[in-house]
SEKOL-584266 format. One record per residue (C-alpha): chain; x, y, z; residue number from 0. Coordinates in steps of 0.05 Angstrom, whole numbers, padded with zeros to 5 digits, always signed. Layout:
N
<site drenmi="A" c1="X" c2="Y" c3="Z" rovex="NUM"/>
...
***
This chain:
335
<site drenmi="A" c1="-01834" c2="+01818" c3="-00039" rovex="0"/>
<site drenmi="A" c1="-01807" c2="+01840" c3="+00027" rovex="1"/>
<site drenmi="A" c1="-01778" c2="+01910" c3="+00031" rovex="2"/>
<site drenmi="A" c1="-01720" c2="+01922" c3="+00080" rovex="3"/>
<site drenmi="A" c1="-01696" c2="+01980" c3="+00114" rovex="4"/>
<site drenmi="A" c1="-01626" c2="+01986" c3="+00085" rovex="5"/>
<site drenmi="A" c1="-01624" c2="+01932" c3="+00034" rovex="6"/>
<site drenmi="A" c1="-01678" c2="+01931" c3="-00017" rovex="7"/>
<site drenmi="A" c1="-01701" c2="+01886" c3="-00072" rovex="8"/>
<site drenmi="A" c1="-01731" c2="+01915" c3="-00135" rovex="9"/>
<site drenmi="A" c1="-01757" c2="+01870" c3="-00188" rovex="10"/>
<site drenmi="A" c1="-01774" c2="+01925" c3="-00232" rovex="11"/>
<site drenmi="A" c1="-01741" c2="+01972" c3="-00280" rovex="12"/>
<site drenmi="A" c1="-01694" c2="+02013" c3="-00238" rovex="13"/>
<site drenmi="A" c1="-01693" c2="+02088" c3="-00246" rovex="14"/>
<site drenmi="A" c1="-01632" c2="+02116" c3="-00282" rovex="15"/>
<site drenmi="A" c1="-01588" c2="+02150" c3="-00239" rovex="16"/>
<site drenmi="A" c1="-01612" c2="+02128" c3="-00177" rovex="17"/>
<site drenmi="A" c1="-01546" c2="+02090" c3="-00154" rovex="18"/>
<site drenmi="A" c1="-01504" c2="+02151" c3="-00168" rovex="19"/>
<site drenmi="A" c1="-01543" c2="+02193" c3="-00124" rovex="20"/>
<site drenmi="A" c1="-01546" c2="+02146" c3="-00064" rovex="21"/>
<site drenmi="A" c1="-01479" c2="+02141" c3="-00022" rovex="22"/>
<site drenmi="A" c1="-01468" c2="+02068" c3="-00006" rovex="23"/>
<site drenmi="A" c1="-01515" c2="+02042" c3="-00058" rovex="24"/>
<site drenmi="A" c1="-01505" c2="+01990" c3="-00111" rovex="25"/>
<site drenmi="A" c1="-01543" c2="+01969" c3="-00173" rovex="26"/>
<site drenmi="A" c1="-01547" c2="+01895" c3="-00186" rovex="27"/>
<site drenmi="A" c1="-01573" c2="+01859" c3="-00249" rovex="28"/>
<site drenmi="A" c1="-01591" c2="+01784" c3="-00236" rovex="29"/>
<site drenmi="A" c1="-01624" c2="+01723" c3="-00265" rovex="30"/>
<site drenmi="A" c1="-01628" c2="+01686" c3="-00195" rovex="31"/>
<site drenmi="A" c1="-01701" c2="+01663" c3="-00174" rovex="32"/>
<site drenmi="A" c1="-01734" c2="+01716" c3="-00133" rovex="33"/>
<site drenmi="A" c1="-01744" c2="+01675" c3="-00073" rovex="34"/>
<site drenmi="A" c1="-01670" c2="+01660" c3="-00065" rovex="35"/>
<site drenmi="A" c1="-01656" c2="+01734" c3="-00080" rovex="36"/>
<site drenmi="A" c1="-01697" c2="+01756" c3="-00022" rovex="37"/>
<site drenmi="A" c1="-01662" c2="+01705" c3="+00023" rovex="38"/>
<site drenmi="A" c1="-01592" c2="+01723" c3="+00003" rovex="39"/>
<site drenmi="A" c1="-01609" c2="+01798" c3="+00011" rovex="40"/>
<site drenmi="A" c1="-01634" c2="+01790" c3="+00079" rovex="41"/>
<site drenmi="A" c1="-01568" c2="+01760" c3="+00102" rovex="42"/>
<site drenmi="A" c1="-01525" c2="+01808" c3="+00062" rovex="43"/>
<site drenmi="A" c1="-01562" c2="+01864" c3="+00097" rovex="44"/>
<site drenmi="A" c1="-01544" c2="+01837" c3="+00164" rovex="45"/>
<site drenmi="A" c1="-01469" c2="+01831" c3="+00144" rovex="46"/>
<site drenmi="A" c1="-01468" c2="+01897" c3="+00107" rovex="47"/>
<site drenmi="A" c1="-01521" c2="+01943" c3="+00137" rovex="48"/>
<site drenmi="A" c1="-01488" c2="+02004" c3="+00108" rovex="49"/>
<site drenmi="A" c1="-01500" c2="+01985" c3="+00035" rovex="50"/>
<site drenmi="A" c1="-01566" c2="+01994" c3="+00000" rovex="51"/>
<site drenmi="A" c1="-01572" c2="+01943" c3="-00057" rovex="52"/>
<site drenmi="A" c1="-01622" c2="+01951" c3="-00111" rovex="53"/>
<site drenmi="A" c1="-01632" c2="+01892" c3="-00157" rovex="54"/>
<site drenmi="A" c1="-01662" c2="+01882" c3="-00223" rovex="55"/>
<site drenmi="A" c1="-01686" c2="+01810" c3="-00236" rovex="56"/>
<site drenmi="A" c1="-01696" c2="+01784" c3="-00308" rovex="57"/>
<site drenmi="A" c1="-01698" c2="+01716" c3="-00337" rovex="58"/>
<site drenmi="A" c1="-01634" c2="+01696" c3="-00369" rovex="59"/>
<site drenmi="A" c1="-01654" c2="+01712" c3="-00443" rovex="60"/>
<site drenmi="A" c1="-01684" c2="+01780" c3="-00424" rovex="61"/>
<site drenmi="A" c1="-01630" c2="+01800" c3="-00381" rovex="62"/>
<site drenmi="A" c1="-01583" c2="+01784" c3="-00438" rovex="63"/>
<site drenmi="A" c1="-01616" c2="+01829" c3="-00482" rovex="64"/>
<site drenmi="A" c1="-01625" c2="+01887" c3="-00432" rovex="65"/>
<site drenmi="A" c1="-01547" c2="+01879" c3="-00419" rovex="66"/>
<site drenmi="A" c1="-01530" c2="+01887" c3="-00490" rovex="67"/>
<site drenmi="A" c1="-01578" c2="+01939" c3="-00506" rovex="68"/>
<site drenmi="A" c1="-01554" c2="+01985" c3="-00448" rovex="69"/>
<site drenmi="A" c1="-01476" c2="+01965" c3="-00464" rovex="70"/>
<site drenmi="A" c1="-01458" c2="+02039" c3="-00484" rovex="71"/>
<site drenmi="A" c1="-01490" c2="+02064" c3="-00422" rovex="72"/>
<site drenmi="A" c1="-01489" c2="+02009" c3="-00367" rovex="73"/>
<site drenmi="A" c1="-01536" c2="+02021" c3="-00307" rovex="74"/>
<site drenmi="A" c1="-01508" c2="+01970" c3="-00262" rovex="75"/>
<site drenmi="A" c1="-01446" c2="+01962" c3="-00216" rovex="76"/>
<site drenmi="A" c1="-01452" c2="+01883" c3="-00215" rovex="77"/>
<site drenmi="A" c1="-01476" c2="+01828" c3="-00257" rovex="78"/>
<site drenmi="A" c1="-01499" c2="+01771" c3="-00203" rovex="79"/>
<site drenmi="A" c1="-01515" c2="+01701" c3="-00216" rovex="80"/>
<site drenmi="A" c1="-01518" c2="+01701" c3="-00293" rovex="81"/>
<site drenmi="A" c1="-01511" c2="+01645" c3="-00338" rovex="82"/>
<site drenmi="A" c1="-01439" c2="+01634" c3="-00357" rovex="83"/>
<site drenmi="A" c1="-01458" c2="+01617" c3="-00428" rovex="84"/>
<site drenmi="A" c1="-01484" c2="+01687" c3="-00434" rovex="85"/>
<site drenmi="A" c1="-01431" c2="+01721" c3="-00389" rovex="86"/>
<site drenmi="A" c1="-01379" c2="+01696" c3="-00437" rovex="87"/>
<site drenmi="A" c1="-01408" c2="+01735" c3="-00499" rovex="88"/>
<site drenmi="A" c1="-01350" c2="+01785" c3="-00518" rovex="89"/>
<site drenmi="A" c1="-01407" c2="+01841" c3="-00516" rovex="90"/>
<site drenmi="A" c1="-01418" c2="+01830" c3="-00445" rovex="91"/>
<site drenmi="A" c1="-01347" c2="+01804" c3="-00419" rovex="92"/>
<site drenmi="A" c1="-01314" c2="+01865" c3="-00447" rovex="93"/>
<site drenmi="A" c1="-01356" c2="+01903" c3="-00397" rovex="94"/>
<site drenmi="A" c1="-01323" c2="+01874" c3="-00339" rovex="95"/>
<site drenmi="A" c1="-01265" c2="+01896" c3="-00297" rovex="96"/>
<site drenmi="A" c1="-01222" c2="+01837" c3="-00271" rovex="97"/>
<site drenmi="A" c1="-01231" c2="+01828" c3="-00196" rovex="98"/>
<site drenmi="A" c1="-01205" c2="+01777" c3="-00151" rovex="99"/>
<site drenmi="A" c1="-01260" c2="+01770" c3="-00100" rovex="100"/>
<site drenmi="A" c1="-01242" c2="+01741" c3="-00031" rovex="101"/>
<site drenmi="A" c1="-01254" c2="+01666" c3="-00035" rovex="102"/>
<site drenmi="A" c1="-01242" c2="+01665" c3="-00109" rovex="103"/>
<site drenmi="A" c1="-01172" c2="+01631" c3="-00107" rovex="104"/>
<site drenmi="A" c1="-01211" c2="+01572" c3="-00069" rovex="105"/>
<site drenmi="A" c1="-01252" c2="+01555" c3="-00129" rovex="106"/>
<site drenmi="A" c1="-01234" c2="+01501" c3="-00179" rovex="107"/>
<site drenmi="A" c1="-01207" c2="+01530" c3="-00242" rovex="108"/>
<site drenmi="A" c1="-01272" c2="+01511" c3="-00283" rovex="109"/>
<site drenmi="A" c1="-01312" c2="+01552" c3="-00235" rovex="110"/>
<site drenmi="A" c1="-01280" c2="+01619" c3="-00250" rovex="111"/>
<site drenmi="A" c1="-01247" c2="+01660" c3="-00309" rovex="112"/>
<site drenmi="A" c1="-01172" c2="+01659" c3="-00317" rovex="113"/>
<site drenmi="A" c1="-01177" c2="+01730" c3="-00329" rovex="114"/>
<site drenmi="A" c1="-01213" c2="+01742" c3="-00259" rovex="115"/>
<site drenmi="A" c1="-01268" c2="+01776" c3="-00293" rovex="116"/>
<site drenmi="A" c1="-01323" c2="+01727" c3="-00268" rovex="117"/>
<site drenmi="A" c1="-01333" c2="+01673" c3="-00220" rovex="118"/>
<site drenmi="A" c1="-01391" c2="+01621" c3="-00202" rovex="119"/>
<site drenmi="A" c1="-01411" c2="+01604" c3="-00133" rovex="120"/>
<site drenmi="A" c1="-01469" c2="+01565" c3="-00155" rovex="121"/>
<site drenmi="A" c1="-01500" c2="+01529" c3="-00213" rovex="122"/>
<site drenmi="A" c1="-01557" c2="+01486" c3="-00238" rovex="123"/>
<site drenmi="A" c1="-01566" c2="+01415" c3="-00267" rovex="124"/>
<site drenmi="A" c1="-01613" c2="+01386" c3="-00322" rovex="125"/>
<site drenmi="A" c1="-01664" c2="+01342" c3="-00291" rovex="126"/>
<site drenmi="A" c1="-01731" c2="+01313" c3="-00308" rovex="127"/>
<site drenmi="A" c1="-01792" c2="+01323" c3="-00258" rovex="128"/>
<site drenmi="A" c1="-01835" c2="+01257" c3="-00268" rovex="129"/>
<site drenmi="A" c1="-01905" c2="+01257" c3="-00237" rovex="130"/>
<site drenmi="A" c1="-01909" c2="+01186" c3="-00213" rovex="131"/>
<site drenmi="A" c1="-01987" c2="+01191" c3="-00211" rovex="132"/>
<site drenmi="A" c1="-01997" c2="+01213" c3="-00277" rovex="133"/>
<site drenmi="A" c1="-01946" c2="+01164" c3="-00303" rovex="134"/>
<site drenmi="A" c1="-01983" c2="+01105" c3="-00268" rovex="135"/>
<site drenmi="A" c1="-02050" c2="+01132" c3="-00295" rovex="136"/>
<site drenmi="A" c1="-02023" c2="+01130" c3="-00366" rovex="137"/>
<site drenmi="A" c1="-01986" c2="+01065" c3="-00354" rovex="138"/>
<site drenmi="A" c1="-01923" c2="+01093" c3="-00379" rovex="139"/>
<site drenmi="A" c1="-01851" c2="+01071" c3="-00360" rovex="140"/>
<site drenmi="A" c1="-01804" c2="+01114" c3="-00321" rovex="141"/>
<site drenmi="A" c1="-01755" c2="+01154" c3="-00367" rovex="142"/>
<site drenmi="A" c1="-01685" c2="+01148" c3="-00353" rovex="143"/>
<site drenmi="A" c1="-01653" c2="+01183" c3="-00414" rovex="144"/>
<site drenmi="A" c1="-01664" c2="+01238" c3="-00468" rovex="145"/>
<site drenmi="A" c1="-01678" c2="+01181" c3="-00517" rovex="146"/>
<site drenmi="A" c1="-01730" c2="+01154" c3="-00473" rovex="147"/>
<site drenmi="A" c1="-01769" c2="+01224" c3="-00483" rovex="148"/>
<site drenmi="A" c1="-01767" c2="+01218" c3="-00557" rovex="149"/>
<site drenmi="A" c1="-01808" c2="+01148" c3="-00553" rovex="150"/>
<site drenmi="A" c1="-01878" c2="+01153" c3="-00581" rovex="151"/>
<site drenmi="A" c1="-01909" c2="+01134" c3="-00515" rovex="152"/>
<site drenmi="A" c1="-01893" c2="+01204" c3="-00481" rovex="153"/>
<site drenmi="A" c1="-01930" c2="+01241" c3="-00539" rovex="154"/>
<site drenmi="A" c1="-01963" c2="+01300" c3="-00510" rovex="155"/>
<site drenmi="A" c1="-01940" c2="+01288" c3="-00439" rovex="156"/>
<site drenmi="A" c1="-01873" c2="+01331" c3="-00441" rovex="157"/>
<site drenmi="A" c1="-01859" c2="+01401" c3="-00425" rovex="158"/>
<site drenmi="A" c1="-01792" c2="+01433" c3="-00437" rovex="159"/>
<site drenmi="A" c1="-01764" c2="+01505" c3="-00428" rovex="160"/>
<site drenmi="A" c1="-01751" c2="+01544" c3="-00491" rovex="161"/>
<site drenmi="A" c1="-01674" c2="+01552" c3="-00503" rovex="162"/>
<site drenmi="A" c1="-01687" c2="+01624" c3="-00535" rovex="163"/>
<site drenmi="A" c1="-01717" c2="+01649" c3="-00467" rovex="164"/>
<site drenmi="A" c1="-01692" c2="+01601" c3="-00412" rovex="165"/>
<site drenmi="A" c1="-01620" c2="+01588" c3="-00391" rovex="166"/>
<site drenmi="A" c1="-01645" c2="+01520" c3="-00369" rovex="167"/>
<site drenmi="A" c1="-01670" c2="+01508" c3="-00435" rovex="168"/>
<site drenmi="A" c1="-01606" c2="+01529" c3="-00470" rovex="169"/>
<site drenmi="A" c1="-01562" c2="+01486" c3="-00425" rovex="170"/>
<site drenmi="A" c1="-01603" c2="+01424" c3="-00439" rovex="171"/>
<site drenmi="A" c1="-01595" c2="+01427" c3="-00515" rovex="172"/>
<site drenmi="A" c1="-01520" c2="+01448" c3="-00508" rovex="173"/>
<site drenmi="A" c1="-01502" c2="+01382" c3="-00476" rovex="174"/>
<site drenmi="A" c1="-01538" c2="+01342" c3="-00528" rovex="175"/>
<site drenmi="A" c1="-01508" c2="+01378" c3="-00587" rovex="176"/>
<site drenmi="A" c1="-01436" c2="+01377" c3="-00558" rovex="177"/>
<site drenmi="A" c1="-01442" c2="+01304" c3="-00533" rovex="178"/>
<site drenmi="A" c1="-01477" c2="+01274" c3="-00597" rovex="179"/>
<site drenmi="A" c1="-01450" c2="+01321" c3="-00647" rovex="180"/>
<site drenmi="A" c1="-01494" c2="+01370" c3="-00691" rovex="181"/>
<site drenmi="A" c1="-01524" c2="+01319" c3="-00737" rovex="182"/>
<site drenmi="A" c1="-01547" c2="+01267" c3="-00682" rovex="183"/>
<site drenmi="A" c1="-01564" c2="+01322" c3="-00635" rovex="184"/>
<site drenmi="A" c1="-01608" c2="+01356" c3="-00677" rovex="185"/>
<site drenmi="A" c1="-01640" c2="+01289" c3="-00701" rovex="186"/>
<site drenmi="A" c1="-01657" c2="+01274" c3="-00625" rovex="187"/>
<site drenmi="A" c1="-01684" c2="+01344" c3="-00611" rovex="188"/>
<site drenmi="A" c1="-01732" c2="+01337" c3="-00673" rovex="189"/>
<site drenmi="A" c1="-01754" c2="+01267" c3="-00650" rovex="190"/>
<site drenmi="A" c1="-01763" c2="+01290" c3="-00581" rovex="191"/>
<site drenmi="A" c1="-01804" c2="+01357" c3="-00605" rovex="192"/>
<site drenmi="A" c1="-01859" c2="+01310" c3="-00630" rovex="193"/>
<site drenmi="A" c1="-01874" c2="+01291" c3="-00557" rovex="194"/>
<site drenmi="A" c1="-01871" c2="+01361" c3="-00525" rovex="195"/>
<site drenmi="A" c1="-01938" c2="+01392" c3="-00513" rovex="196"/>
<site drenmi="A" c1="-01908" c2="+01460" c3="-00503" rovex="197"/>
<site drenmi="A" c1="-01846" c2="+01503" c3="-00490" rovex="198"/>
<site drenmi="A" c1="-01841" c2="+01549" c3="-00431" rovex="199"/>
<site drenmi="A" c1="-01804" c2="+01616" c3="-00417" rovex="200"/>
<site drenmi="A" c1="-01782" c2="+01592" c3="-00350" rovex="201"/>
<site drenmi="A" c1="-01735" c2="+01536" c3="-00328" rovex="202"/>
<site drenmi="A" c1="-01773" c2="+01521" c3="-00267" rovex="203"/>
<site drenmi="A" c1="-01844" c2="+01524" c3="-00298" rovex="204"/>
<site drenmi="A" c1="-01842" c2="+01454" c3="-00331" rovex="205"/>
<site drenmi="A" c1="-01831" c2="+01421" c3="-00267" rovex="206"/>
<site drenmi="A" c1="-01887" c2="+01463" c3="-00232" rovex="207"/>
<site drenmi="A" c1="-01931" c2="+01443" c3="-00287" rovex="208"/>
<site drenmi="A" c1="-01914" c2="+01366" c3="-00278" rovex="209"/>
<site drenmi="A" c1="-01924" c2="+01365" c3="-00203" rovex="210"/>
<site drenmi="A" c1="-01994" c2="+01396" c3="-00213" rovex="211"/>
<site drenmi="A" c1="-02013" c2="+01336" c3="-00250" rovex="212"/>
<site drenmi="A" c1="-02018" c2="+01376" c3="-00318" rovex="213"/>
<site drenmi="A" c1="-01965" c2="+01332" c3="-00355" rovex="214"/>
<site drenmi="A" c1="-01925" c2="+01272" c3="-00342" rovex="215"/>
<site drenmi="A" c1="-01857" c2="+01301" c3="-00349" rovex="216"/>
<site drenmi="A" c1="-01829" c2="+01370" c3="-00338" rovex="217"/>
<site drenmi="A" c1="-01757" c2="+01375" c3="-00363" rovex="218"/>
<site drenmi="A" c1="-01726" c2="+01426" c3="-00319" rovex="219"/>
<site drenmi="A" c1="-01669" c2="+01432" c3="-00269" rovex="220"/>
<site drenmi="A" c1="-01657" c2="+01394" c3="-00204" rovex="221"/>
<site drenmi="A" c1="-01674" c2="+01446" c3="-00150" rovex="222"/>
<site drenmi="A" c1="-01751" c2="+01449" c3="-00168" rovex="223"/>
<site drenmi="A" c1="-01752" c2="+01379" c3="-00171" rovex="224"/>
<site drenmi="A" c1="-01720" c2="+01372" c3="-00100" rovex="225"/>
<site drenmi="A" c1="-01763" c2="+01421" c3="-00078" rovex="226"/>
<site drenmi="A" c1="-01829" c2="+01387" c3="-00101" rovex="227"/>
<site drenmi="A" c1="-01806" c2="+01321" c3="-00068" rovex="228"/>
<site drenmi="A" c1="-01799" c2="+01358" c3="+00001" rovex="229"/>
<site drenmi="A" c1="-01863" c2="+01393" c3="-00010" rovex="230"/>
<site drenmi="A" c1="-01900" c2="+01323" c3="-00017" rovex="231"/>
<site drenmi="A" c1="-01914" c2="+01328" c3="-00088" rovex="232"/>
<site drenmi="A" c1="-01917" c2="+01258" c3="-00129" rovex="233"/>
<site drenmi="A" c1="-01853" c2="+01275" c3="-00165" rovex="234"/>
<site drenmi="A" c1="-01790" c2="+01234" c3="-00179" rovex="235"/>
<site drenmi="A" c1="-01727" c2="+01272" c3="-00200" rovex="236"/>
<site drenmi="A" c1="-01692" c2="+01235" c3="-00256" rovex="237"/>
<site drenmi="A" c1="-01619" c2="+01261" c3="-00275" rovex="238"/>
<site drenmi="A" c1="-01613" c2="+01235" c3="-00347" rovex="239"/>
<site drenmi="A" c1="-01565" c2="+01174" c3="-00356" rovex="240"/>
<site drenmi="A" c1="-01521" c2="+01213" c3="-00409" rovex="241"/>
<site drenmi="A" c1="-01511" c2="+01286" c3="-00428" rovex="242"/>
<site drenmi="A" c1="-01528" c2="+01317" c3="-00363" rovex="243"/>
<site drenmi="A" c1="-01525" c2="+01391" c3="-00381" rovex="244"/>
<site drenmi="A" c1="-01510" c2="+01445" c3="-00331" rovex="245"/>
<site drenmi="A" c1="-01502" c2="+01517" c3="-00328" rovex="246"/>
<site drenmi="A" c1="-01458" c2="+01563" c3="-00279" rovex="247"/>
<site drenmi="A" c1="-01486" c2="+01627" c3="-00248" rovex="248"/>
<site drenmi="A" c1="-01430" c2="+01678" c3="-00256" rovex="249"/>
<site drenmi="A" c1="-01422" c2="+01743" c3="-00223" rovex="250"/>
<site drenmi="A" c1="-01374" c2="+01802" c3="-00242" rovex="251"/>
<site drenmi="A" c1="-01355" c2="+01874" c3="-00232" rovex="252"/>
<site drenmi="A" c1="-01376" c2="+01927" c3="-00285" rovex="253"/>
<site drenmi="A" c1="-01319" c2="+01973" c3="-00312" rovex="254"/>
<site drenmi="A" c1="-01365" c2="+02029" c3="-00300" rovex="255"/>
<site drenmi="A" c1="-01387" c2="+02009" c3="-00232" rovex="256"/>
<site drenmi="A" c1="-01407" c2="+02079" c3="-00200" rovex="257"/>
<site drenmi="A" c1="-01395" c2="+02051" c3="-00132" rovex="258"/>
<site drenmi="A" c1="-01340" c2="+01998" c3="-00140" rovex="259"/>
<site drenmi="A" c1="-01315" c2="+01995" c3="-00069" rovex="260"/>
<site drenmi="A" c1="-01384" c2="+01970" c3="-00042" rovex="261"/>
<site drenmi="A" c1="-01391" c2="+01931" c3="-00107" rovex="262"/>
<site drenmi="A" c1="-01330" c2="+01894" c3="-00089" rovex="263"/>
<site drenmi="A" c1="-01355" c2="+01881" c3="-00014" rovex="264"/>
<site drenmi="A" c1="-01415" c2="+01854" c3="-00046" rovex="265"/>
<site drenmi="A" c1="-01378" c2="+01809" c3="-00085" rovex="266"/>
<site drenmi="A" c1="-01337" c2="+01785" c3="-00032" rovex="267"/>
<site drenmi="A" c1="-01397" c2="+01770" c3="+00008" rovex="268"/>
<site drenmi="A" c1="-01426" c2="+01720" c3="-00043" rovex="269"/>
<site drenmi="A" c1="-01365" c2="+01677" c3="-00036" rovex="270"/>
<site drenmi="A" c1="-01367" c2="+01680" c3="+00042" rovex="271"/>
<site drenmi="A" c1="-01385" c2="+01621" c3="+00087" rovex="272"/>
<site drenmi="A" c1="-01445" c2="+01652" c3="+00106" rovex="273"/>
<site drenmi="A" c1="-01469" c2="+01658" c3="+00033" rovex="274"/>
<site drenmi="A" c1="-01448" c2="+01587" c3="+00021" rovex="275"/>
<site drenmi="A" c1="-01490" c2="+01563" c3="+00075" rovex="276"/>
<site drenmi="A" c1="-01552" c2="+01591" c3="+00045" rovex="277"/>
<site drenmi="A" c1="-01538" c2="+01569" c3="-00026" rovex="278"/>
<site drenmi="A" c1="-01551" c2="+01494" c3="-00011" rovex="279"/>
<site drenmi="A" c1="-01623" c2="+01515" c3="+00005" rovex="280"/>
<site drenmi="A" c1="-01638" c2="+01538" c3="-00063" rovex="281"/>
<site drenmi="A" c1="-01582" c2="+01506" c3="-00106" rovex="282"/>
<site drenmi="A" c1="-01558" c2="+01430" c3="-00126" rovex="283"/>
<site drenmi="A" c1="-01492" c2="+01461" c3="-00148" rovex="284"/>
<site drenmi="A" c1="-01450" c2="+01500" c3="-00099" rovex="285"/>
<site drenmi="A" c1="-01375" c2="+01509" c3="-00119" rovex="286"/>
<site drenmi="A" c1="-01353" c2="+01537" c3="-00052" rovex="287"/>
<site drenmi="A" c1="-01307" c2="+01483" c3="-00022" rovex="288"/>
<site drenmi="A" c1="-01338" c2="+01452" c3="+00042" rovex="289"/>
<site drenmi="A" c1="-01412" c2="+01477" c3="+00030" rovex="290"/>
<site drenmi="A" c1="-01453" c2="+01422" c3="+00060" rovex="291"/>
<site drenmi="A" c1="-01506" c2="+01392" c3="+00015" rovex="292"/>
<site drenmi="A" c1="-01580" c2="+01404" c3="+00036" rovex="293"/>
<site drenmi="A" c1="-01621" c2="+01346" c3="+00064" rovex="294"/>
<site drenmi="A" c1="-01669" c2="+01355" c3="+00009" rovex="295"/>
<site drenmi="A" c1="-01618" c2="+01333" c3="-00042" rovex="296"/>
<site drenmi="A" c1="-01602" c2="+01269" c3="-00010" rovex="297"/>
<site drenmi="A" c1="-01675" c2="+01255" c3="-00001" rovex="298"/>
<site drenmi="A" c1="-01689" c2="+01268" c3="-00073" rovex="299"/>
<site drenmi="A" c1="-01632" c2="+01223" c3="-00098" rovex="300"/>
<site drenmi="A" c1="-01582" c2="+01276" c3="-00126" rovex="301"/>
<site drenmi="A" c1="-01518" c2="+01242" c3="-00135" rovex="302"/>
<site drenmi="A" c1="-01466" c2="+01260" c3="-00079" rovex="303"/>
<site drenmi="A" c1="-01412" c2="+01268" c3="-00128" rovex="304"/>
<site drenmi="A" c1="-01450" c2="+01312" c3="-00177" rovex="305"/>
<site drenmi="A" c1="-01389" c2="+01335" c3="-00215" rovex="306"/>
<site drenmi="A" c1="-01378" c2="+01262" c3="-00234" rovex="307"/>
<site drenmi="A" c1="-01439" c2="+01256" c3="-00274" rovex="308"/>
<site drenmi="A" c1="-01440" c2="+01322" c3="-00310" rovex="309"/>
<site drenmi="A" c1="-01427" c2="+01328" c3="-00383" rovex="310"/>
<site drenmi="A" c1="-01358" c2="+01369" c3="-00392" rovex="311"/>
<site drenmi="A" c1="-01393" c2="+01426" c3="-00423" rovex="312"/>
<site drenmi="A" c1="-01350" c2="+01474" c3="-00464" rovex="313"/>
<site drenmi="A" c1="-01376" c2="+01542" c3="-00440" rovex="314"/>
<site drenmi="A" c1="-01329" c2="+01582" c3="-00484" rovex="315"/>
<site drenmi="A" c1="-01363" c2="+01541" c3="-00546" rovex="316"/>
<site drenmi="A" c1="-01432" c2="+01548" c3="-00517" rovex="317"/>
<site drenmi="A" c1="-01424" c2="+01620" c3="-00512" rovex="318"/>
<site drenmi="A" c1="-01395" c2="+01632" c3="-00581" rovex="319"/>
<site drenmi="A" c1="-01449" c2="+01586" c3="-00615" rovex="320"/>
<site drenmi="A" c1="-01509" c2="+01610" c3="-00573" rovex="321"/>
<site drenmi="A" c1="-01539" c2="+01659" c3="-00624" rovex="322"/>
<site drenmi="A" c1="-01531" c2="+01611" c3="-00682" rovex="323"/>
<site drenmi="A" c1="-01554" c2="+01554" c3="-00640" rovex="324"/>
<site drenmi="A" c1="-01616" c2="+01584" c3="-00618" rovex="325"/>
<site drenmi="A" c1="-01631" c2="+01608" c3="-00687" rovex="326"/>
<site drenmi="A" c1="-01626" c2="+01535" c3="-00714" rovex="327"/>
<site drenmi="A" c1="-01669" c2="+01513" c3="-00659" rovex="328"/>
<site drenmi="A" c1="-01727" c2="+01569" c3="-00677" rovex="329"/>
<site drenmi="A" c1="-01714" c2="+01547" c3="-00749" rovex="330"/>
<site drenmi="A" c1="-01719" c2="+01474" c3="-00739" rovex="331"/>
<site drenmi="A" c1="-01770" c2="+01467" c3="-00685" rovex="332"/>
<site drenmi="A" c1="-01812" c2="+01525" c3="-00708" rovex="333"/>
<site drenmi="A" c1="-01850" c2="+01541" c3="-00644" rovex="334"/>
***
């Protein structure tokens, strides 16, 4: 991880009280991937060299647990790029201060909170990473839907992220449960489980395992599939024919921010034209109007009108039912 003179990335536990002692410093908690964080911070450093940004990066599940554990004494100024299904948990939403970041007005209503406590500049979309070489060697057909993955032919050839640990894993089952209803949704998930070799704590890990040839199908999200194709791996990206789940990566200002002025400047920057130009290199879903898609997306076959194929997830319901859904998954799948 690269260290920069005035803008540093700290993927570790941040010392308590550090931000308070450093003028011009802000502390940011995020679930964004490490490689994109480094790229964004490099650009932010050039735009705001007087601000020192300390970042704690954790997986979605771990970050949610930490935020709740620290709720009585928050250590961060900003939550950045965190699954909106987690952000809408009242225990977390109540920690946020309404702030209309510059550029927020231009976002479609579904990508921001009516209370101005959060906005989402980016998001990620469920996708299958299919290793075409392994599929051919096993004489298996190309899957096109969630129902296909439940067919006995794919037994032992599928890897999926755990919804208990991964935001990607959770968004996948939310779309199925909301789209099919509880009874049919859980029935499909139980049938699918019969074919799953393992559940991973990371949303990108299944795609990486598939591209390495360990399994035929990694149920993941679109970006690692696009990246794998661009890097020459024998991967085909499949967007499911129905119930395409997606998640928004929400950001917001803490009520307890110790440096609110610079925290607001950073949030403004995340909606800037400069930031929007970077997002498409790492994200399949960019909500900032006018942001151009990356060439890798087109080459991988990502739909140009991505919004038209996404299942209209009810994020308020997703947030309200998260704990109960994960418990049911753990009790039902027992892994």
